[in-house]
C-alpha positions as CSV (number, residue, x, y, z in Angstrom):
1,L,24.5,15.8,-10.4
2,D,26.8,14.4,-13.1
3,S,26.6,16.9,-16.0
4,T,27.1,14.2,-18.6
5,K,23.8,12.5,-17.6
6,T,20.1,13.4,-18.1
7,Y,17.9,13.3,-15.0
8,Q,14.3,13.1,-14.1
9,V,13.2,14.3,-10.7
10,K,9.9,13.3,-9.1
11,F,8.3,15.1,-6.2
12,W,5.7,13.1,-4.3
13,G,4.1,12.8,-0.9
14,S,1.1,11.5,0.9
15,R,-0.7,12.7,4.0
16,M,-3.7,10.8,5.1
17,T,-6.1,13.5,6.0
18,P,-9.8,14.5,5.8
19,D,-8.8,17.4,3.6
20,L,-9.4,17.1,-0.1
21,Y,-6.5,19.2,-1.3
22,R,-2.9,19.3,-0.4
23,I,-1.7,20.6,-3.7
24,L,2.0,21.4,-4.2
25,E,3.3,23.0,-7.4
26,V,7.0,22.5,-8.4
27,R,9.1,23.9,-11.3
28,K,12.7,24.1,-12.2
29,A,14.0,27.6,-11.6
30,G,13.6,29.5,-14.9
31,D,10.8,27.4,-16.2
32,T,7.3,29.0,-16.7
33,A,5.1,25.9,-16.3
34,W,4.3,24.4,-12.9
35,Q,4.0,20.7,-12.3
36,Q,1.5,19.8,-9.5
37,Y,0.3,16.9,-7.5
38,N,-2.3,16.5,-4.7
39,G,-0.7,14.9,-1.6
40,A,-4.0,14.4,0.2
41,N,-4.6,10.7,0.6
42,N,-2.4,10.0,-2.4
43,T,-1.0,6.5,-2.1
44,D,-0.1,6.3,-5.8
45,P,3.5,7.4,-6.5
46,S,2.8,7.6,-10.2
47,Q,0.7,10.7,-9.3
48,A,3.8,12.8,-8.8
49,A,5.1,16.1,-10.1
50,V,7.7,15.0,-12.6
51,I,10.4,17.3,-14.1
52,G,12.6,15.7,-16.8
53,G,15.2,16.7,-19.3
54,I,17.7,18.0,-16.7
55,H,21.0,17.8,-18.5
56,G,24.4,19.6,-18.6
57,V,24.3,20.9,-15.0
58,S,25.9,19.8,-11.7
59,S,23.1,21.2,-9.7
60,V,19.5,22.5,-10.1
61,V,17.2,24.8,-8.2
62,F,13.5,24.1,-7.8
63,Q,10.8,26.5,-6.9
64,M,7.7,25.2,-4.9
65,Q,4.5,26.8,-3.9
66,V,1.2,25.7,-2.5
67,G,-1.5,25.2,-5.1
68,A,-5.1,26.5,-5.3
69,R,-7.6,25.4,-2.6
70,S,-4.7,24.3,-0.3
71,T,-3.4,25.7,2.9
72,F,-0.1,23.7,2.4
73,G,1.4,20.9,0.3
74,H,3.3,17.8,1.4
75,I,6.5,16.1,0.1
76,S,7.8,12.8,1.5
77,V,9.9,11.6,-1.5
78,V,12.2,13.3,-3.9
79,D,13.2,10.7,-6.5
80,I,16.2,11.5,-8.7
81,L,16.7,9.2,-11.6
82,A,19.5,9.3,-14.2
83,V,17.6,8.4,-17.4
84,S,20.6,8.5,-19.7
85,G,24.4,8.9,-19.6
86,P,27.4,6.7,-18.7
87,A,26.8,3.9,-16.2
88,S,28.1,4.3,-12.7
89,L,28.4,2.4,-9.5
90,S,27.2,5.3,-7.4
91,G,23.6,6.2,-6.6
92,S,20.8,3.7,-6.3
93,A,21.3,1.8,-9.6
94,N,20.3,-1.8,-9.5
95,L,23.4,-3.5,-10.8
96,P,23.9,-7.3,-11.3
97,V,26.7,-7.6,-8.7
98,A,26.9,-9.0,-5.2
99,V,25.9,-6.7,-2.3
100,S,29.5,-6.6,-1.0
101,E,30.6,-5.1,-4.3
102,Q,28.1,-2.3,-4.1
103,V,30.1,-0.1,-1.8
104,P,28.6,3.4,-2.0
105,E,30.9,6.4,-2.5
106,T,31.7,8.4,0.7
107,G,28.6,10.2,1.9
108,R,26.2,7.9,0.1
109,I,23.6,5.4,1.2
110,L,22.3,2.5,-0.9
111,I,19.6,-0.1,-0.6
112,A,20.4,-3.3,-2.3
113,P,18.8,-5.1,-3.9
114,N,16.0,-2.7,-4.6
115,P,13.4,-3.8,-5.6
116,T,13.6,-6.6,-3.1
117,R,11.8,-9.9,-2.4
118,N,12.8,-11.4,1.0
119,S,15.8,-9.4,2.3
120,F,17.9,-6.3,1.5
121,H,20.9,-4.4,2.8
122,I,21.3,-0.8,3.8
123,L,24.9,0.1,2.8
124,M,26.2,3.3,4.3
125,N,29.6,5.0,3.8
126,D,29.9,8.2,5.7
127,P,32.0,9.6,8.6
128,Y,29.2,9.5,11.2
129,R,29.8,7.3,14.2
130,G,27.4,6.9,17.1
131,R,23.8,6.1,17.9
132,M,21.5,5.8,14.9
133,A,18.0,4.6,14.1
134,V,16.5,2.9,11.0
135,Q,12.7,2.8,10.5
136,L,10.7,1.0,7.8
137,V,7.6,3.2,7.2
138,S,4.5,2.6,5.1
139,L,3.3,5.3,2.7
140,T,0.6,6.2,5.2
141,G,3.2,7.0,7.8
142,Q,2.9,3.9,9.9
143,V,6.2,2.7,11.4
144,I,6.4,-1.0,10.5
145,R,9.8,-1.8,12.0
146,S,12.3,0.2,14.0
147,Q,15.8,-0.6,15.0
148,Q,18.5,1.3,16.9
149,L,22.2,0.6,16.7
150,D,25.6,2.0,17.4
151,K,27.5,2.8,14.2
152,E,31.2,2.2,15.0
153,A,32.8,2.7,11.6
154,G,32.3,4.7,8.5
155,F,31.0,1.8,6.5
156,L,27.9,-0.1,7.6
157,D,26.2,-3.1,5.9
158,L,22.9,-3.6,7.7
159,P,20.9,-6.7,6.5
160,L,17.1,-6.5,7.0
161,Q,14.2,-8.8,6.2
162,S,11.3,-7.8,3.9
163,S,9.6,-11.3,3.8
164,G,6.1,-11.1,5.1
165,L,5.6,-7.5,3.9
166,P,2.9,-6.9,1.2
167,N,4.2,-5.9,-2.2
168,G,4.5,-2.2,-2.7
169,M,6.6,0.9,-1.9
170,Y,7.9,1.7,1.6
171,L,10.2,4.4,3.0
172,I,13.4,3.7,4.9
173,Q,14.1,6.6,7.3
174,I,17.7,6.7,8.7
175,L,18.5,9.0,11.6
176,E,22.2,9.7,12.3
177,G,22.4,12.3,15.1
178,K,20.4,15.3,13.8
179,V,20.5,14.2,10.2
180,S,17.5,12.3,8.7
181,V,17.6,10.6,5.3
182,I,14.6,9.0,3.6
183,L,15.0,6.4,0.8
184,K,12.4,4.4,-1.0
185,L,12.2,0.6,-1.0
186,I,10.2,-1.4,-3.5
187,K,8.9,-4.8,-2.2
188,Q,8.0,-7.3,-5.0
């Protein structure tokens, strides 16, 4: 985290299940109040546990526990949003520049543009080289598209189509070797 910025962190997940409760409670270490959400059949990302006002730190620790009437909770998305502070080209900011100008910092992955209408690019800049997979997944866990490719250089610009998809939120899962990264994509 950039200590000059203020952040909001959302914890959200959905598991389609006959269970009524998959409650997860989350709080910033040192806080007394728990934020909670129910991940059972929750397809509305606005029903997330939200922790805001994170400022002046370069890292933060969160505590999580399973809530009442639940045997376990479920998280699929952790959304970190800089809500104030100096502008930056890193992260997932939607900046009015061409895709080729949105080169992520080393170790970062961007989806641009996001939100998208007809097409988008996955921009990666990391040292990994080798076989990788990219999956477009619905919030119910259904794999909509899957692609495997060989990443031969540190930087990758992977164009993908989103035309024909219903409007809404999707997850992009990227598998590089044993590392898995999940990002959100908004289709408008």
